[in-house]
C-alpha positions as CSV (number, residue, x, y, z in Angstrom):
1,M,110.2,143.5,142.0
2,A,108.1,146.3,143.4
3,V,109.5,147.8,146.5
4,Q,107.1,150.2,148.9
5,Q,108.0,153.7,149.4
6,N,106.5,154.3,152.9
7,K,105.4,151.7,155.6
8,K,101.6,151.0,155.6
9,S,100.4,151.5,159.5
10,P,98.2,148.9,161.1
11,S,95.0,150.9,160.9
12,R,95.8,151.5,156.9
13,R,96.3,147.9,156.8
14,G,92.9,147.2,158.5
15,M,91.5,149.5,156.1
16,H,92.9,147.8,153.0
17,R,91.5,144.4,154.5
18,A,88.0,145.8,155.5
19,H,86.3,144.1,152.8
20,D,87.7,140.9,152.4
21,H,85.2,139.2,154.8
22,L,83.3,135.9,153.8
23,S,79.4,136.6,152.9
24,P,76.7,134.0,153.8
25,P,75.8,131.6,151.1
26,A,72.8,132.7,149.3
27,V,69.9,130.3,150.4
28,A,66.5,129.9,148.7
29,I,63.3,128.5,150.1
30,E,61.5,125.7,148.0
31,P,57.9,126.9,147.3
32,T,56.5,123.3,147.5
33,T,58.4,121.8,150.4
34,G,59.5,124.8,152.0
35,E,62.8,123.6,152.4
36,N,66.2,126.0,152.4
37,H,68.6,125.0,150.1
38,L,71.4,126.8,148.0
39,R,70.4,129.0,145.2
40,H,70.6,127.5,142.0
41,H,70.8,123.7,143.5
42,V,68.4,120.9,143.6
43,S,66.8,120.8,147.2
44,P,67.5,117.6,149.2
45,T,64.1,116.3,148.5
46,G,64.5,116.6,144.7
47,F,62.7,119.4,143.9
48,Y,64.0,122.6,141.8
49,R,61.9,125.4,141.1
50,G,58.8,123.7,142.3
51,K,59.2,120.7,140.0
52,K,60.1,117.4,141.1
53,V,63.6,116.8,139.1
54,V,65.4,114.1,140.8
55,R,64.1,110.7,142.3
56,T,65.1,110.1,145.9
57,K,66.0,107.1,147.7
58,G,62.7,106.3,149.0
59,E,61.2,106.8,145.7
């Protein structure tokens, strides 16, 4: 089992964790309806890249 040779100070520990934060999810705007949705996912109204691909309940 690996054992550290020197204690890592709180400052160095913080530097190690500096890039572990979460980034916001990638959001796209649907060109036909103007809705926001996750990239590579169908919008809530059933559009994907400007085309109707899923029938919604109201149809």
